[in-house]
FITIDO-298998 format. One record per residue: y, z, x of N, C-alpha, C in turn; residue in three letters. Coordinates in steps of 0.2 Angstrom, whole numbers, padded with zeros to 4 digits, always signed. Layout:
! residues N
YZXYZXYZXALA ...
//
This chain:
! residues 257
+0140+0252-0154+0146+0250-0153+0143+0243-0146MET +0137+0244-0145+0137+0239-0139+0134+0233-0145GLU +0132+0233-0150+0132+0228-0154+0137+0225-0157THR +0145+0229-0156+0150+0224-0159+0153+0223-0150VAL +0153+0226-0146+0154+0221-0140+0150+0216-0140LYS +0145+0216-0140+0142+0210-0140+0144+0203-0144LYS +0144+0206-0151+0149+0200-0156+0155+0200-0153VAL +0158+0203-0150+0166+0202-0148+0165+0198-0143ILE +0159+0199-0138+0160+0194-0132+0157+0186-0134GLY +0154+0186-0140+0151+0180-0143+0157+0175-0146VAL +0161+0179-0150+0166+0177-0153+0172+0172-0147ILE +0173+0176-0143+0177+0176-0139+0173+0168-0135LEU +0168+0169-0133+0166+0163-0129+0165+0157-0132SER +0165+0158-0139+0165+0153-0144+0171+0149-0144VAL +0176+0155-0146+0184+0152-0146+0185+0149-0138LEU +0184+0151-0132+0185+0150-0126+0183+0141-0125LEU +0176+0140-0128+0172+0133-0128+0178+0129-0133TRP +0178+0133-0139+0184+0128-0142+0190+0127-0141GLY +0192+0130-0137+0199+0130-0134+0200+0124-0126ILE +0194+0124-0122+0191+0122-0117+0191+0114-0120ILE +0186+0113-0127+0185+0105-0128+0192+0102-0131LEU +0195+0108-0137+0200+0105-0139+0208+0104-0132LEU +0205+0106-0129+0211+0104-0123+0209+0099-0119THR +0203+0097-0119+0200+0092-0115+0202+0084-0118ALA +0202+0087-0125+0202+0081-0130+0209+0080-0131LEU +0212+0084-0132+0220+0084-0129+0223+0079-0123PHE +0221+0083-0120+0224+0078-0112+0222+0070-0114THR +0214+0071-0115+0211+0063-0113+0215+0059-0118PHE +0217+0061-0124+0220+0059-0132+0228+0055-0127THR +0230+0060-0123+0238+0059-0121+0237+0056-0115THR +0232+0055-0110+0231+0052-0106+0230+0043-0108LEU +0227+0041-0113+0225+0036-0118+0231+0032-0120ALA +0236+0036-0121+0241+0034-0127+0249+0034-0122THR +0247+0036-0117+0252+0037-0111+0258+0033-0108ARG +0252+0026-0110+0255+0020-0106+0250+0015-0108ASP +0257+0010-0113+0254+0003-0119+0251-0001-0114SER +0252-0001-0108+0249-0007-0105+0241-0006-0102ASN +0239+0000-0102+0233+0003-0098+0231+0007-0103SER +0222+0007-0104+0223+0013-0110+0216+0015-0106VAL +0216+0023-0107+0210+0025-0105+0202+0027-0108ALA +0198+0027-0103+0193+0027-0109+0188+0033-0107ARG +0184+0035-0111+0178+0039-0109+0172+0037-0109LEU +0166+0034-0106+0161+0032-0110+0160+0024-0114ALA +0167+0021-0112+0169+0016-0117+0173+0018-0122GLY +0173+0024-0123+0178+0025-0132+0183+0028-0130TYR +0189+0027-0132+0194+0030-0133+0197+0035-0138THR +0199+0038-0139+0203+0043-0144+0211+0040-0146PRO +0213+0040-0152+0221+0037-0153+0222+0042-0159LEU +0229+0044-0159+0232+0046-0164+0235+0039-0169MET +0233+0042-0175+0237+0036-0181+0243+0040-0184VAL +0247+0034-0180+0257+0038-0183+0257+0034-0190GLN +0256+0028-0193+0259+0026-0200+0254+0026-0204THR +0255+0024-0211+0250+0022-0215+0250+0013-0217GLU +0250+0012-0212+0249+0004-0213+0242+0002-0212SER +0237+0008-0212+0229+0007-0214+0229+0010-0219MET +0231+0014-0224+0229+0016-0228+0224+0014-0234SER +0218+0014-0235+0215+0021-0236+0211+0023-0232PRO +0210+0018-0227+0205+0018-0223+0204+0023-0216THR +0211+0022-0215+0215+0028-0211+0220+0030-0211PHE +0222+0036-0212+0229+0038-0213+0233+0042-0206ASN +0240+0041-0208+0244+0044-0203+0241+0051-0202ALA +0241+0053-0195+0240+0061-0194+0231+0061-0193GLY +0229+0055-0194+0219+0054-0193+0218+0053-0187ASP +0212+0054-0180+0212+0052-0176+0205+0046-0177LEU +0208+0043-0172+0202+0037-0174+0196+0034-0167ILE +0193+0035-0165+0189+0031-0160+0190+0023-0160ILE +0190+0021-0154+0190+0015-0152+0185+0014-0147ILE +0182+0007-0148+0175+0006-0143+0177+0001-0139LYS +0177+0001-0132+0177-0007-0130+0173-0010-0130ALA +0176-0018-0132+0172-0022-0137+0173-0029-0134TYR +0167-0034-0134+0168-0041-0132+0172-0047-0138ASP +0178-0047-0136+0182-0050-0140+0177-0057-0143PRO +0173-0061-0141+0168-0065-0142+0165-0064-0149ALA +0163-0057-0150+0158-0056-0154+0163-0053-0162LYS +0170-0052-0159+0173-0051-0166+0172-0055-0173LEU +0172-0051-0178+0175-0056-0184+0178-0054-0189GLN +0181-0059-0194+0186-0058-0198+0183-0052-0202GLU +0188-0046-0203+0185-0038-0207+0184-0036-0202GLY +0185-0036-0194+0184-0031-0191+0192-0026-0189ASP +0189-0023-0187+0197-0019-0188+0198-0018-0179ILE +0203-0020-0175+0204-0018-0168+0211-0016-0166ILE +0209-0013-0160+0218-0011-0156+0220-0012-0151THR +0225-0016-0151+0229-0020-0148+0236-0018-0144PHE +0236-0023-0141+0243-0023-0136+0249-0027-0142HIS +0253-0024-0143+0259-0028-0147+0265-0027-0147THR +0270-0029-0150+0277-0026-0147+0279-0026-0155ILE +0281-0017-0156+0286-0015-0160+0293-0013-0160ILE +0297-0016-0163+0304-0013-0163+0306-0014-0156ASN +0305-0021-0154+0308-0023-0146+0301-0018-0142ASN +0295-0013-0142+0294-0009-0138+0287-0011-0137GLU +0285-0011-0131+0277-0012-0132+0273-0005-0133TYR +0268-0007-0139+0264-0002-0142+0257-0006-0143ALA +0252+0002-0146+0245+0000-0146+0249+0000-0156LEU +0243-0006-0158+0241-0005-0165+0235-0005-0166ASN +0233-0004-0171+0226-0006-0176+0226-0007-0183THR +0227-0014-0183+0226-0017-0188+0218-0021-0189HIS +0218-0025-0194+0212-0027-0199+0212-0034-0195ARG +0208-0037-0193+0207-0045-0192+0207-0049-0200ILE +0210-0052-0202+0213-0057-0207+0210-0064-0204GLU +0213-0066-0199+0211-0073-0198+0209-0073-0189HIS +0204-0078-0188+0203-0081-0183+0202-0087-0181ILE +0206-0091-0176+0208-0097-0175+0206-0099-0167GLU +0202-0104-0167+0200-0105-0159+0202-0113-0158GLU +0205-0114-0153+0207-0121-0152+0203-0124-0145ASN +0201-0126-0140+0200-0127-0135+0197-0121-0132GLY +0191-0117-0135+0189-0111-0133+0191-0105-0132GLY +0198-0106-0133+0203-0100-0135+0205-0097-0142VAL +0203-0090-0141+0202-0088-0148+0209-0084-0150ARG +0213-0084-0156+0220-0081-0157+0218-0077-0164SER +0221-0071-0165+0219-0068-0170+0225-0066-0175TYR +0224-0066-0181+0232-0064-0187+0228-0060-0189THR +0233-0052-0187+0230-0047-0191+0235-0044-0197THR +0234-0040-0199+0236-0036-0206+0233-0028-0207LYS +0238-0024-0209+0237-0017-0210+0235-0018-0218GLY +0229-0013-0220+0227-0016-0227+0231-0012-0232ASP +0235-0009-0230+0242-0006-0235+0249-0009-0233ASN +0248-0015-0229+0254-0019-0230+0254-0026-0234ASN +0259-0029-0235+0259-0034-0240+0257-0039-0235ALA +0261-0041-0230+0260-0048-0226+0255-0045-0220ILE +0255-0050-0216+0252-0052-0210+0256-0050-0206PRO +0253-0045-0199+0257-0046-0195+0262-0053-0191ASP +0268-0051-0188+0271-0057-0185+0269-0060-0179THR +0264-0054-0175+0262-0057-0167+0258-0061-0169HIS +0253-0065-0166+0247-0068-0165+0244-0064-0159ILE +0239-0063-0158+0234-0058-0156+0230-0063-0151ILE +0230-0061-0144+0224-0066-0141+0219-0059-0136ALA +0215-0063-0134+0210-0058-0132+0210-0055-0127ASP +0215-0056-0124+0219-0052-0117+0222-0047-0120GLY +0226-0047-0127+0229-0041-0129+0223-0035-0133ASP +0217-0038-0135+0213-0031-0136+0210-0026-0133ILE +0212-0021-0134+0210-0014-0131+0201-0013-0135VAL +0200-0014-0141+0194-0013-0143+0191-0013-0150GLY +0187-0009-0153+0185-0009-0159+0185-0004-0163LYS +0189-0001-0168+0188+0004-0173+0179+0006-0175TYR +0179+0012-0171+0172+0012-0175+0170+0019-0179VAL +0177+0024-0180+0176+0031-0183+0183+0034-0184ALA +0182+0039-0186+0187+0044-0189+0187+0050-0189ARG +0193+0053-0188+0193+0062-0189+0198+0064-0192ALA +0199+0064-0202+0204+0066-0205+0207+0070-0203ALA +0213+0069-0201+0218+0075-0201+0219+0079-0192GLY +0215+0076-0189+0214+0079-0183+0220+0075-0178LEU +0221+0072-0179+0227+0069-0176+0234+0074-0176GLY +0234+0076-0183+0240+0080-0184+0239+0087-0179LYS +0235+0089-0178+0232+0094-0173+0234+0091-0167VAL +0232+0085-0163+0235+0084-0158+0241+0082-0155MET +0245+0079-0162+0251+0079-0160+0254+0085-0161ALA +0250+0092-0164+0254+0099-0165+0254+0102-0157PHE +0247+0099-0155+0247+0102-0146+0251+0099-0142LEU +0255+0092-0144+0259+0088-0140+0264+0093-0141SER +0267+0096-0144+0274+0100-0145+0274+0106-0140SER +0278+0108-0138+0279+0114-0136+0275+0121-0137SER +0276+0121-0144+0277+0126-0148+0269+0126-0149ILE +0266+0121-0152+0258+0119-0152+0253+0122-0146GLY +0256+0119-0140+0252+0118-0133+0253+0128-0132PHE +0259+0129-0134+0259+0137-0131+0255+0143-0137LEU +0254+0141-0143+0250+0146-0147+0244+0143-0148VAL +0242+0136-0146+0235+0135-0146+0232+0136-0140VAL +0235+0136-0136+0231+0134-0130+0232+0139-0124ILE +0241+0138-0122+0242+0144-0118+0240+0151-0119VAL +0244+0153-0127+0242+0160-0129+0234+0161-0127LEU +0229+0158-0132+0223+0160-0131+0218+0161-0125PRO +0221+0155-0120+0219+0157-0112+0222+0164-0110MET +0228+0166-0111+0229+0170-0109+0226+0177-0111LEU +0227+0177-0117+0222+0184-0120+0216+0183-0117LEU +0214+0178-0117+0205+0181-0116+0204+0178-0106PHE +0210+0177-0103+0211+0180-0095+0213+0189-0095PHE +0217+0189-0100+0217+0197-0101+0212+0203-0102ILE +0207+0198-0107+0203+0200-0109+0197+0201-0102TYR +0197+0196-0098+0191+0197-0093+0196+0200-0087GLN +0199+0200-0087+0203+0208-0081+0200+0215-0086ILE +0202+0215-0090+0200+0224-0095+0193+0224-0093TYR +0189+0217-0095+0181+0218-0094+0180+0219-0087HIS +0182+0214-0082+0182+0217-0074+0182+0224-0074LEU +0189+0228-0077+0189+0234-0075+0185+0240-0076VAL +0181+0237-0084+0178+0241-0087+0170+0242-0084VAL +0169+0237-0082+0164+0235-0077+0165+0240-0071VAL +0170+0239-0067+0170+0241-0064+0171+0250-0063GLY +0173+0251-0067+0172+0259-0069+0164+0261-0072ILE +0162+0256-0075+0156+0258-0079+0150+0259-0070ASN +0152+0255-0066+0148+0254-0059+0148+0261-0057LEU +0157+0261-0056+0157+0267-0050+0157+0273-0054LYS +0155+0274-0063+0150+0281-0065+0143+0278-0063LYS +0140+0274-0063+0133+0274-0063+0132+0274-0056ALA +0136+0272-0050+0132+0275-0044+0135+0283-0043ILE +0140+0286-0046+0142+0293-0045+0134+0295-0048ALA +0132+0294-0053+0128+0298-0058+0121+0295-0052VAL +0122+0289-0048+0113+0290-0046+0115+0294-0040GLU +0120+0296-0036+0121+0299-0032+0119+0306-0034GLU +0121+0309-0040+0122+0316-0042+0113+0316-0043ALA +0110+0311-0045+0104+0313-0046+0099+0312-0040GLN +0103+0307-0034+0100+0310-0026+0101+0316-0024ALA +0107+0318-0027+0107+0325-0023+0103+0329-0026LYS +0102+0330-0034+0099+0335-0036+0091+0335-0035ALA +0087+0328-0034+0083+0327-0032+0081+0329-0025GLU +0086+0329-0020+0087+0332-0013+0086+0340-0011GLN +0089+0341-0017+0089+0351-0019+0083+0353-0021GLU +0079+0350-0025+0075+0352-0030+0069+0350-0024ASP +0068+0347-0020+0065+0346-0016+0066+0352-0009ALA +0071+0353-0008+0072+0358-0004+0071+0364-0005ALA +0072+0365-0013+0070+0371-0017+0063+0373-0017ALA +0058+0367-0017+0050+0366-0018+0049+0369-0010ALA +0052+0365-0005+0048+0366+0000+0050+0374+0004LYS +0057+0378-0001+0057+0384+0001+0053+0388-0002LEU +0051+0387-0008+0047+0390-0013+0040+0392-0010ALA +0037+0384-0006+0031+0384-0003+0032+0388+0004GLU +0037+0390+0008+0038+0393+0013+0037+0399+0012ALA +0039+0401+0006+0041+0409+0005+0033+0411+0001GLU +0030+0406-0001+0023+0408-0003+0019+0407+0001ALA +0022+0404+0007+0014+0404+0014+0016+0411+0019ALA +0024+0411+0018+0025+0418+0020+0022+0426+0018LEU +0021+0425+0012+0019+0430+0007+0012+0431+0011ALA +0009+0426+0008+0001+0425+0010-0002+0427+0016GLU +0003+0426+0020+0003+0428+0028+0002+0434+0029ALA +0008+0436+0024+0009+0445+0024+0003+0449+0022LYS +0002+0445+0016-0005+0448+0013-0011+0451+0018ARG -0013+0442+0021-0018+0443+0024-0017+0447+0033LEU -0011+0448+0032-0010+0453+0038-0010+0461+0037ARG -0010+0461+0030-0010+0468+0027-0017+0470+0028GLU -0022+0465+0026-0028+0465+0025-0031+0465+0030GLU -0029+0462+0036-0033+0465+0043-0031+0470+0044ALA -0025+0474+0046-0023+0479+0044-0027+0486+0043GLU -0029+0484+0036-0033+0489+0033-0041+0490+0036ALA -0045+0484+0037-0050+0482+0039-0050+0485+0044LYS -0044+0484+0051-0044+0489+0058-0043+0494+0056LEU -0040+0498+0052-0039+0505+0050-0044+0508+0049ALA -0051+0503+0045-0057+0508+0041-0061+0506+0047GLN -0061+0502+0051-0066+0500+0055-0062+0507+0061ALA -0058+0509+0063-0057+0514+0068-0057+0519+0066GLN -0057+0522+0058-0060+0527+0054-0067+0530+0055SER -0069+0523+0054-0078+0522+0054-0078+0525+0063ALA -0076+0522+0067-0080+0523+0075-0078+0529+0075GLY -0072+0534+0073-0071+0541+0076-0075+0547+0072GLN -0077+0542+0068-0081+0548+0062-0089+0548+0064THR -0091+0543+0066-0097+0541+0069-0096+0545+0077GLY -0091+0545+0081-0090+0549+0089-0091+0557+0087ALA -0088+0558+0081-0089+0565+0080-0098+0568+0078GLU -0101+0564+0076-0106+0564+0071-0111+0565+0078ALA -0109+0561+0085-0114+0562+0090-0110+0567+0095ALA -0108+0567+0094-0105+0575+0097-0107+0581+0096GLY -0107+0580+0090-0111+0588+0084-0119+0588+0086GLN -0121+0580+0086-0128+0583+0089-0130+0583+0095ALA -0125+0583+0100-0127+0584+0107-0126+0591+0108VAL -0119+0594+0105-0118+0602+0104-0128+0605+0102GLN -0129+0602+0096-0133+0604+0093-0140+0606+0097ALA -0140+0600+0102-0147+0598+0107-0146+0606+0110GLN -0139+0608+0115-0139+0610+0117-0139+0617+0116ALA -0139+0618+0112-0139+0625+0106-0146+0629+0107GLU -0149+0623+0107-0158+0623+0105-0162+0624+0109GLU -0159+0620+0117-0161+0619+0121-0160+0627+0126ALA -0155+0631+0123-0152+0636+0127-0157+0643+0123ALA -0158+0642+0117-0162+0648+0113-0169+0645+0113GLN -0172+0641+0117-0178+0639+0118-0179+0643+0126LYS -0174+0641+0130-0174+0645+0137-0173+0655+0136SER -0170+0657+0131-0169+0663+0132-0176+0664+0129ASN -0178+0664+0123-0188+0664+0122-0191+0666+0126ALA -0191+0662+0132-0197+0661+0136-0195+0666+0141GLU -0190+0669+0143-0188+0674+0148-0189+0680+0144GLU 
//
């Protein structure tokens, strides 16, 4: 039973840490993409969710990609970058490959194109538009983030497990409290039993001492009785001796007369 409890505890701990990490990733991803004009970074890296198939097969819609802050001066043609742009008349983040780099008077401009697109992007990119360079992807994890972004996903994957874990922790605390009370009660009972045993042992010692004292008293009384009996016998013998001497003296006196 204890082994089962330990296994359940380990599983719950792993699930909790998984939920915490997933929640942290979801929160950071949400913060990183909620504002098209600024991008959140953690140690220079930013996770982003892929929305379209424009870069397939390099990465696909539903993937999670990692972008690293990078010096634009070191970028080369063929690098994949994330940049600020305008899509459908709205500011957005886009991640495409650099197809051509042009430099005029020390100022660079970039022509980008999706691997799955037939023509380059319409807008020319400047250094100030570049967010970072693509370094890695996690296939399908973007779908998880998208699901978490929904009310049902957030409820099922994050809120419900956290609630269940909270309930389990309360149950665990209640069980620990009950066991603690039982342990205290057992300790008190043991202490009381030890006290009763000690009292019984002292009572037994007292009774034994009383019995020994009674035995010693009886022995003393017996010896005293013996002594008294011996003294009485001696006195009787002396009286008889005196009487015999008196009778002998009287007989002598009669004989002389």
